[in-house]
C-alpha positions as CSV (number, residue, x, y, z in Angstrom):
1,X,166.4,81.9,67.7
2,X,170.0,81.3,66.8
3,X,170.9,80.7,63.1
4,X,174.2,79.8,61.4
5,X,174.5,80.3,57.7
6,X,177.1,78.1,55.9
7,X,178.0,77.3,52.3
8,X,180.9,77.1,49.8
9,X,183.1,80.2,49.7
10,X,181.9,82.8,47.3
11,X,178.4,81.3,47.1
12,X,176.7,84.5,48.3
13,X,176.3,83.8,52.0
14,X,176.8,87.3,53.2
15,X,174.4,88.8,50.7
16,X,171.8,86.1,51.5
17,X,172.4,86.6,55.3
18,X,171.9,90.3,55.2
19,X,168.7,90.1,53.3
20,X,167.4,87.3,55.6
21,X,168.2,89.5,58.6
22,X,166.3,92.4,57.1
23,X,163.4,90.1,56.2
24,X,163.2,88.9,59.9
25,X,163.4,92.5,61.1
26,X,160.5,93.4,58.7
27,X,158.6,90.6,60.5
28,X,159.0,92.5,63.8
29,X,162.0,90.7,65.2
30,X,165.0,92.2,66.9
31,X,168.0,90.9,64.9
32,X,171.7,90.7,65.5
33,X,174.0,89.6,62.6
34,X,177.5,88.4,63.5
35,X,180.0,88.2,60.7
36,X,182.5,85.3,61.3
37,X,185.1,86.1,58.6
38,X,188.5,87.7,58.8
39,X,187.5,89.9,55.8
40,X,184.8,91.4,58.2
41,X,182.6,92.3,55.3
42,X,179.5,90.2,56.3
43,X,177.5,93.3,57.4
44,X,178.8,95.6,54.7
45,X,175.4,95.8,52.9
46,X,173.7,96.6,56.2
47,X,176.0,99.4,57.4
48,X,177.6,100.6,54.1
49,X,181.1,100.3,55.6
50,X,183.5,97.8,57.2
51,X,182.8,98.1,60.9
52,X,185.6,97.5,63.5
53,X,185.9,93.9,64.6
54,X,185.5,92.6,68.1
55,X,188.9,90.9,68.1
56,X,190.6,94.2,67.1
57,X,188.6,96.0,69.9
58,X,189.6,93.4,72.4
59,X,193.3,93.7,71.4
60,X,193.2,97.5,71.7
61,X,191.8,97.2,75.2
62,X,194.3,94.5,76.1
63,X,191.4,92.1,76.6
64,X,190.0,94.1,79.5
65,X,186.3,93.3,78.9
66,X,185.2,95.8,81.6
67,X,186.6,98.7,79.4
68,X,184.4,97.8,76.4
69,X,180.9,99.1,75.9
70,X,178.2,97.8,73.6
71,X,178.5,100.8,71.2
72,X,182.2,99.9,70.8
73,X,181.4,96.7,69.0
74,X,177.7,96.8,68.0
75,X,176.6,99.0,65.1
76,X,173.1,99.5,63.9
77,X,172.6,98.8,60.2
78,X,169.8,99.4,57.7
79,X,166.3,98.4,58.9
80,X,167.3,98.4,62.6
81,X,169.5,95.2,62.3
82,X,172.4,95.3,64.7
83,X,175.7,94.2,63.4
84,X,178.9,92.7,64.8
85,X,182.0,91.6,63.1
86,X,184.1,89.0,64.9
87,X,187.1,89.4,62.8
88,X,189.8,86.7,62.8
89,X,193.3,85.8,63.8
90,X,196.4,86.8,61.7
91,X,196.7,84.8,58.5
92,X,198.3,81.4,59.0
93,X,198.0,81.4,62.8
94,X,195.4,81.1,65.4
95,X,191.9,79.7,65.1
96,X,188.6,81.2,63.8
97,X,186.7,79.2,66.4
98,X,188.5,80.9,69.2
99,X,187.5,84.3,67.8
100,X,183.9,83.3,67.6
101,X,184.1,82.1,71.2
102,X,185.6,85.4,72.3
103,X,182.8,87.3,70.4
104,X,180.0,85.4,72.1
105,X,181.8,85.7,75.5
106,X,182.0,89.5,75.1
107,X,178.4,89.9,74.0
108,X,177.3,87.9,77.0
109,X,179.5,90.1,79.3
110,X,177.7,93.1,77.7
111,X,174.3,91.5,78.4
112,X,173.7,91.7,74.7
113,X,173.7,88.1,73.4
114,X,170.3,87.2,74.8
115,X,168.5,90.5,74.1
116,X,167.8,89.6,70.5
117,X,164.9,87.6,69.0
118,X,167.3,86.4,66.3
119,X,171.1,86.0,66.3
120,X,172.4,85.1,62.8
121,X,176.0,83.9,62.4
122,X,177.4,84.4,58.8
123,X,180.2,81.9,58.6
124,X,183.1,81.9,56.2
125,X,183.7,79.2,53.6
126,X,183.6,75.4,53.9
127,X,183.7,73.4,57.1
128,X,187.2,71.8,57.2
129,X,188.0,71.9,60.9
130,X,186.4,72.4,64.3
131,X,187.1,76.1,64.3
132,X,184.9,76.7,61.3
133,X,182.2,74.7,62.9
134,X,182.3,76.7,66.2
135,X,179.2,78.8,65.5
136,X,177.2,75.6,65.4
137,X,177.8,75.4,69.1
138,X,175.4,78.3,69.6
139,X,172.9,77.7,66.8
140,X,169.5,76.0,66.8
141,X,169.3,75.9,63.0
142,X,171.9,75.7,60.2
143,X,171.0,77.2,56.8
144,X,173.1,76.0,53.9
145,X,173.5,78.2,50.9
146,X,174.4,76.3,47.7
147,X,173.9,76.4,43.9
148,X,173.2,73.7,41.4
149,X,176.8,72.7,41.0
150,X,179.1,69.9,42.3
151,X,181.5,72.0,44.3
152,X,178.7,73.8,46.3
153,X,176.9,70.5,46.9
154,X,180.1,68.9,48.0
155,X,180.6,71.7,50.5
156,X,176.9,71.4,51.6
157,X,177.5,67.7,52.3
158,X,180.5,68.5,54.5
159,X,178.4,71.0,56.4
160,X,175.8,68.3,56.9
161,X,178.4,66.0,58.4
162,X,179.4,68.8,60.8
163,X,175.8,69.4,61.8
164,X,175.3,65.6,62.5
165,X,178.4,65.6,64.8
166,X,177.3,68.7,66.6
167,X,173.7,67.4,67.0
168,X,175.0,64.7,69.2
169,X,175.5,67.2,72.0
170,X,173.5,70.3,70.9
171,X,169.9,70.8,69.9
172,X,170.9,71.6,66.3
173,X,169.1,70.9,63.0
174,X,169.4,71.9,59.4
175,X,166.5,74.1,58.6
176,X,167.1,73.6,54.9
177,X,169.0,74.5,51.7
178,X,168.9,77.8,49.9
179,X,169.7,77.6,46.2
180,X,171.4,80.8,45.3
181,X,172.2,82.4,41.9
182,X,170.6,79.5,39.9
183,X,167.4,78.9,38.1
184,X,168.1,75.1,37.7
185,X,167.7,72.7,40.6
186,X,168.2,69.2,39.1
187,X,171.4,68.5,40.9
188,X,170.0,69.9,44.1
189,X,167.0,67.7,43.8
190,X,169.2,64.7,43.1
191,X,171.2,65.4,46.2
192,X,168.3,65.9,48.6
193,X,166.7,62.8,47.2
194,X,169.7,60.9,48.6
195,X,170.4,63.1,51.6
196,X,166.9,64.2,52.6
197,X,166.8,67.9,53.3
198,X,164.2,70.7,52.9
199,X,164.8,73.2,50.2
200,X,163.7,76.6,51.6
201,X,164.0,78.7,48.5
202,X,165.6,78.9,45.1
203,X,166.9,82.4,44.3
204,X,167.7,82.9,40.5
205,X,170.8,84.6,39.2
206,X,169.7,88.2,39.2
207,X,172.0,91.0,38.3
208,X,170.3,93.4,40.7
209,X,171.3,91.3,43.7
210,X,174.9,91.4,42.7
211,X,174.7,95.1,42.2
212,X,173.2,95.6,45.6
213,X,176.3,93.9,47.2
214,X,178.6,96.2,45.2
215,X,176.7,99.3,46.3
216,X,176.7,98.2,49.9
217,X,172.9,97.9,50.1
218,X,170.4,95.1,50.7
219,X,167.7,94.5,48.0
220,X,165.2,95.9,50.5
221,X,167.0,99.3,50.6
222,X,167.4,99.3,46.8
223,X,163.7,98.5,46.4
224,X,162.8,101.7,48.3
225,X,164.0,103.7,45.4
226,X,163.3,101.3,42.6
227,X,159.9,99.7,43.3
228,X,160.3,97.2,40.4
229,X,162.7,95.4,42.7
230,X,160.2,94.6,45.4
231,X,159.7,91.1,44.0
232,X,163.3,90.3,45.1
233,X,162.4,90.9,48.7
234,X,159.8,88.2,48.5
235,X,162.4,85.5,48.2
236,X,164.0,86.4,51.5
237,X,160.6,87.1,53.3
238,X,159.6,83.6,52.3
239,X,162.7,82.2,54.0
240,X,162.1,84.3,57.1
241,X,158.5,83.2,57.3
242,X,159.5,79.5,57.2
243,X,162.1,80.1,59.9
244,X,159.7,81.9,62.2
245,X,157.3,79.0,61.9
246,X,160.1,77.1,63.7
247,X,160.5,74.1,61.3
248,X,161.3,70.7,62.7
249,X,164.5,70.6,60.6
250,X,166.6,67.5,60.2
251,X,169.7,65.9,61.5
252,X,171.2,64.9,58.1
253,X,173.0,61.7,57.2
254,X,175.6,63.0,54.7
255,X,176.8,60.9,51.8
256,X,180.3,59.6,51.7
257,X,182.7,61.6,49.5
258,X,183.0,58.8,46.9
259,X,179.3,58.1,47.0
260,X,178.5,61.8,46.4
261,X,181.0,62.0,43.6
262,X,179.6,58.9,41.9
263,X,176.0,60.1,42.3
264,X,176.6,63.5,40.8
265,X,179.0,62.2,38.1
266,X,176.5,59.6,36.9
267,X,173.8,62.3,36.9
268,X,175.9,64.6,34.8
269,X,176.7,61.7,32.4
270,X,173.0,60.7,32.0
271,X,172.1,64.3,31.5
272,X,174.9,64.8,28.9
273,X,173.9,61.6,27.1
274,X,170.3,62.7,27.0
275,X,171.2,66.1,25.6
276,X,173.5,64.4,23.0
277,X,170.7,62.0,22.0
278,X,168.2,64.8,21.7
279,X,170.6,66.8,19.5
280,X,171.1,63.9,17.2
281,X,167.4,63.3,16.9
282,X,166.9,67.0,16.1
283,X,169.6,66.8,13.4
284,X,167.9,63.8,11.9
285,X,164.6,65.6,11.8
286,X,166.2,68.6,10.1
287,X,167.8,66.4,7.5
């Protein structure tokens, strides 16, 4: 199974990806996580350090694929999850899609790409061009990480548009949304009511998850020493179980930019007016 994790920049994709990878490994699957970000920090919480990138390794070997061995680019992380960082072109030049293509090409040359039960692509930022959408060429399912805010849902809507385009020529579906760092879901529910999508899980804003990222550990590893954190693992195990059930998924029909803006703006306005009215009624009662 090939998965591609997308979402607004800074939404917590890498933290979510690493914990999903561990959850899938805990379910007995052989997992490879591929970081697709020039920062090459996707797998940091799995390995505890910034591993060398494939693009740097290729450049060092003058793109002689025959001189590269699996151990040069594949590093084993916590829980037996194998890790690869694609890296990226120099800032302002080149294309991230090319780097992803070279990464997959090399892994195939090493007979590694098809040896895994799960390959998870952790993709940087929003989809703004074909290069950012390149991992969708290899994926069966897209997972979209969002929160309960306008910007993240706007990015999710753009990702849906990209999936719809790719689905014309690839067997690709959106497995669902993952609400991250939020206990509220009213805007998410408003969006999926108009752009029907499954919601796989809602992960609250929990300080221990943020701390795990800073410490370079997954919540699974932290829970080994602090058993009170085991409940955090259940969020990611639930996502893993839904994926392993091979959901039908959907080819989304995204909303137009103006339509989405109007939808969420009106929702905000109604919510604000409702809160104001409630506050006035409370004041009246108090008087």
